[in-house]
N, C-alpha and C positions, 0 to 999 in steps of 0.2 A: 399318543394317539396316532401319530404319523410314523411310518417306518420307511427307511431308506433302503431301496433294493440293493444298492451297492454294498451296504454294510451287513446285510442279512442274507444268509444262504438261500438261494432261489428255491431249492427243494423244500426247505422248511416253510417258506411262505406258501408254496403250492399246497403242501400237506395241511398246514393249518387252515387255510382258506377253503380248501377242498373239503375238509372235514365239516366245517360249518355250512358250506354250500350244499353238501350232501344232506345234512340235517334239515336245512331250509327247504331244499327241494322235496325231501321226504315229507315234511310237514305240509307244504303247499299241495303237493300232488296226492299224498295219501288223504289229507284233509279234504281236498277237492273231490277225490274219488268217493269218500264217505258221503260228502254233501250230495254229489250226483246220484249215488245209490239211494239215499234217503228220499230225495225229491222225486226221483224217477218212480220209486215204489208208491209214493203218495199221489203224485199227479196222474200216473198211468200214461200210456203212450201219446195220446192226443194232446193233453195239456203240456206234457213234457216236450212234445214237438214244438209247441208255441214258445215255451221258454227257450228252447235251443235256438230257434230262429231269431228271437229278440236278442239273445246273447250274442249271436254271430253279427247281427246288425250293429249293436252297440260296441262290439269289439273293434269294428272298422272306424266308428266315430272316435273311440279312445285312441286309436293309432293316429288319426288326424290331429287329435289334441296333443299327442306327443310330438309328431312330425319330425322325429329324429333328435329332439331336444335331449332326451335322456341319454342316448348313445353319445351325443356330442359332449355332454357333461362328464360322462364316464371316461371318454377318450382323453380329454384335456385336463380334467381334474386329476386323473391318475398320473398323467405325465408330470404335472407340476408338483404334486405331492411326492412322487418318486424322486424329484429333484430337491425336495424339502423347501419349495417355494410356496409357502402357505398363502401369502398375500395374493399371488397370481391365481392360485386355485380358488380363493375366496372371490376374486373379481369375476372369474368365469361363472361361479355359482350364482352370484347376484344378477349378472347380466342375463344368463339363461333363465333364471327364475322369473324375471320381468317378462321375457318373451313367452314363457309358459303360461303365465296368468292371462295375457292377452289372447293367446291362441285358444286356451280352454274356454274362455268366455264366448269367443266367436263360434266355436264348434258346438257348444251347448245351445246357443241361440238357434243356429241352423238346424241342429238335431231336433229341437222342439218343434220348429216350423215344418220340417220334413216328415215328422212322425205320422201326421194325418195322411200325407201323400203316399207314404210307404204302406200304411195299413189299408187304406180304402182303395187306392188306385193301382198300386203295384201288385200286392198280394191279395187284395180284395177280401180282407179278413179284419173286421172291426175289433176282434179280440186282441189284436196286436197293439192298438193305439195307446191305452193307458199303461201297459207294461213298458212301452218305448219311452213315454214321458217320464216315468219314474226311473227308468234306466239312465236317462240323461243326468239326473241328480247323482246317481251312483258314479257316472263318468267323472264328475268333478273330483270326488274323493279319491277314486282310483288313480287319476292322472297325477295328483299331487303326492299321494303316497308312493307311487312309482318313482317320482322325481327324488324324493327324500331317500328312499331305499337305494337308489342309484348312487347318491352321494356317500351314503354309508359304505357302499361297496368300494367306491374310490378310496375311501379312508381305510379300507381293509377292516372295517368294523362289522364283519359278518355275524358276529355273536349277537349284536343288537337286532339286526334284521331277522335272524333266526327266531329269537324270542318274540319279537313283535308279530312275525308271521304265525307263530303258534297261537298267540292270543287272538289274532285276526280270524283264524279258522274256528276257534272256540266260539267267539262272538257270532260269526257268520252262521254256524250250524245252529246255535242256540236261538238267535233271533228269527232265523228262517223257520225253525220248528214251531216257534210261537206263532208266527204269521200263518203257517199252514193249518194250525189248529183252530185259530180264532176266525179266520176269513173263509168265506164261502168260495166255491169253485171259480166263479168269474173273476174274483179278486186275488186268488192265490198267487198267480204269476207276478202280479204287481207287488204283492207283499214280499216276495223274494228279493226284489230289487230295492225295496225300502229297507229291508233287513240288511242287505249288503251295504247300502248307503250309511246306515247307522254304525255298522261294524267298522267300515273304513274310516269314518269320521273320528271314532274313538282312537284308533291306532294312529291316524294322522296327527291328532293332537298330541299324543304321547311322543311321537317321533319329533315333532316340532320342539317340544320341551327339552328333549335330549340334545338336539342340535344347538338349541339356544344356550343351554347350560355349558356345552362344550366350547362353543365359540359364538358369543353374542354378536360379533361384528359381521357374521354371515348375513344377518337381517337388518340390524340397526346401527352398524358401525359407520365410520366416515365413508363418503362416496369414493368409489373406486372407478377409474376410467380404463377402458380398453382401447388401444390405439386402432387406427383404421386397418392396418395390416392384419392384426389379430381378428378383427371383426370380419374381414374378408375371408380369412381362413375358417372361422367359425361357420359363417353362412354357406361357404362352399361345402364343408363337411356335412353340415346340417341338411342342406338341400338333397345331397345324394342319399344320406341315411333316411331322410324323410320319404323320398321316393321308394327306397328299398323297403322301409317299414310298412308303408301304405300298400305297396305291391304284395309284400309278404302277408299282410293281414287279409287282403282280398284273396290271395293265394290260399291261405289257410281256412278261409270261410266260404269260398266260392261254391264248394260242394253243398254246404248247408243252404246257402242262399238260393242256389238253383233247384235243389230238391224241394225247398219250401214252396216254390212256384209250380212244380210239375208233379209232385206226388202228394198223397194224403198225409196229413200231419202225423198220424200214428207211425207211418213208415219213416218219417223224418226222426221220430223218437227212437225207432229201432237203430237207425244209422248212427245217431248221436251217441247212444249207449256204446256201440262198438268202437267208435272213434275215441270216446273218452277213456275207455279201458286201454286201448292201444297207446294213446299219447301219455297216459299216466305212467305206463311202464317205460316208454321211450324217454321220458323226462328224467328218470332216475339215473340214466347214463350220461346226462348232459352236464358238461362242465364249462360251457361257453362263457357264462357271466363272470365266473371267477378267473378265467384265463385271460380275459381282455386286459385288465390292469397289468398282468405279468408280461404278456407278449408285447405290450406297448413299450416296456422298459428294457427289453433284451433284443439282441440281434446276432447275426453271424451263426457260428456253430451252435451256440446255446439255443438260438431260435429254432434251428433245424432239429436239434436233438429234442427239445421240448415238444415240438410238433409230432415227431415220430412216436415218442413215448406216450403222449396223450392219445394218439390215433390207435395205438395198440391196446391200451386199456379200454377205450370205448368199444372196440370190436370184441374183446374178451367178455365184456358184459352183455353187449347187445345181441350177438349171434345166438347164444343159448336162450336168451329171453324171447327172441322172435319165435323160435321153434316151440318153446314152452307155451306161449300164448296161443299159437296155432293149434296145438294138440289139446289144449285145455279150454278152448274158447266156449264150447257148449256148457261145460260145467261151471266156468267162471260167471257167465251171464246168468245161468239158472240160480247159482248160489247167491250172487250179489243183487241182481235186479229182479229175479222172479221169472216164472214161466211166461208171463205176458210179453217178455222181450226176447224170447228164444229165436224169433225171426232175425234178430240181429247177429246171429252166429255166422251166417254166410258172408256178410261184408268183412268180418274179421280176418278171414282167410286171405283176403287181398290187402287189407289195411295193415296187416302184421309187418309187412316190409318196412313200414315207417319206423319201427322200433330200431332198426339198424340205420336207416337213412337220416332220420331227424337229428340225432346227435352229431353225425358226420357233417351235415349241412351247417349246423351250429359251429362246429370247430373250424371249418374252412371260412365261414363268414367272419369269425373272430380274427383269423389270420389277415384278411384283407382290411378289416376295420382298424386293427392295431397298427398297420403300416400306411394309414391314410389313403386307402384305395377302395372306398365304399362304392365308387361308380361301378366296379366290377360286379359287386353283389347286386346292386340295384338293377343293372342291365340284365344280369342272368335271371333274376327273379321275374322281371317283366316278360322275357321270352318264355320262361316256363309257365307263367300264368296264362299266356295266350294259348299255349299247347294244352293246358288243363281245361280251359273253357271249350276249346274245340273238341277235345275228347269227351267231355261231359255232354255236349250237345249230340255227338254221335251216339253215345250210349242211350241217352233219353229218346232219341229218334228211333234207334234200333229196337228198343224194348218197350216202346210206347204202350201203356196199358198194363204192363206187368211190373208193378211197383217194387216187388222183391228183387227182380232182376236188375231194375234201374239202380237201386241203392247199392247192389253188389258191383255193378259195372262202374258206377261212380267211384266206389272204393278202389277199384283197379286203376281207373283213370287218375285218381288222386296220387296213388303210389307211383305210377309210371311217370307222371309229371315231375315228381320229386327226384326220381332216379335220374331224369334228364337234367334237372337243376344241379344235382350233385356231380354229374358228369362234366358239366360246363365249369364248375368251380374247381374240380380236380385238374382239368386241362389248363385253366388259367393259372392255378398255383404252380403247376409244372413249368409253364411258360415264363412266369414272372419271377418266381422264387426258386425254380429248379427243384421243387419238391418231388420226390419219388417215393412210392409206397411199397417198394420191395424191401424184403428183409425185416418185416415187422413181426414175424413169427406167428402166422395164423394156422399152421398145420395142427398143432396141439389143440387149440380151441375147437377146430372143426371136427377132429376125431372125437374129442370129449363130448361135443354136441350130438354127434351121431349116436354114440352109446347112450346118452341121456334120452334121446328121442326113441330109441328102441325100448328102453325101460318104460317110457310114458305110454307107448302103444300097447305093450304087454299088460301094464297096470290097468289101463282103460278096458281092455278086453276081458280080464278076469274079475274085476272088482265092480260091484254095483255102486256107482258113484253117488255120494252125498257131500255136503259141505265139509264134513270132518275128513272124509277120505280125500277130498280135493286138497285140503290144507296139508295132509300127510304126503300126498303125491308131490306137491310143490316143494316141500322140505326135502324129501328123498331125491327128487330130480335134481335140485340144486346141489345137494350133497354129492351125488354121483358125478355130476359135471366137474365140480372142483377137485374131487379125488382123482379123477382121470386126467384132469388138467395138470395136476401136480405130477402124476405118474408119467405123463408124456413130456414132462419138463417144460410145460407152458408158462411156468412162473419161476423167477429167479430169487436169489437171496435179497437182491435189491428191492424186488417187488414186495417181499415180506416185510422189509423195513418200512417201506412206504405205507403198507396196509396197517402196520403197527402204529405208525405215526398218526394215521387217521383216527384211531381210537385212543390216542393219548395226546390230545390237542394241547393240554396245559403244559406238558413236558417239552413241547416244541418251542414255546415262546422264549 
């Protein structure tokens, strides 16, 4: 179950785990996208706006329930598992699990109390109240499933989380569809969170059984003590990661939270559709979770080489994806969400930058976390959050009354604030680790992206678009990009070996 990094080739570990992480991300994001598409079509913009607002609020509550605990578990469990010190890893698991239980109970209690204040006083919308109450129940299951999934990641058991995430998406979509069918409009949004609660509960129970079978002492073994020095280290790391995660959650939700106050809920629905589509694409290029256990256990030249190689792959994927979404935004929204959401096209032009920026922020954040420097990330996020809030207020004030311009401007503000965050992290990485981004080979991906973009423009001009033409365009566009990427020598023999490894996971073990 436990692999020693010193005895296993680093590339093999990365290939194996990246393969499973890619599948897991694909399941989560593709499943999440399907789920969003289904409920958006059924609920229509106004009710979907209510759902989006409740989800953003509860996301912040969930982060408070985590408070950096999952990140701390991953950081130190990965470290001790890498050293084959299972007893130490187990003691950290049990200590952090106790903290998790206490924090979750406190957050749920406060969440239930604040639900009425948020609904009636802040947003002045009673329709938010019952969905928020049921969302608090979902919070419990989501928090503990996240904790268990994190430990599976530390164990490098990504195959298990991939399978469980697959079943989670199946359960979530199935139960949600049932809730939407049997419940009337006022209760549909509440029903979605009840469905999510049941789905997470089932998966959480299975995860518990698997962990219990693998190592009973994780939960019911002899007491394990952590000395004062280790506790001090844990709480120091936990504090900064908690600040970073809470700031990041607010950072990621502040646009929705502010729009929910200042625009009609249907426009919030339009914005949410655009954001969901962009983030679903961005997440496919993210490797941050799988990289943390690896970067924790390496240093020196291997550390620098791993960073540059990962950075290059992220850009090779995200640059063409950004242009593709920009050119296809209208057709993607029409095909997936329906004509009712076409007003969501304009924000996508500004939000598309997140497809490049989000994975890069994730990579740089992992670098600092792996080397016990979470303070850099937390401070950077706080500064960027303040900039985002200021920009959002400026946009809302400037376009007051024009809700379409407001959601588009907020999209631009969201992207610019993240560009600023990335800039801070790049500067700090250069200062602390002497990381330089020169020589990563972007010329070929850029040229290939330009040619792909010309094809997309031409295709859209001559073809009367429908869903099938859209699918064909995506396939042809991706094919053209990778053909010219190869012709321009943007990929090497080593790259082909790594790609082959991703699709032959069993052969790598």
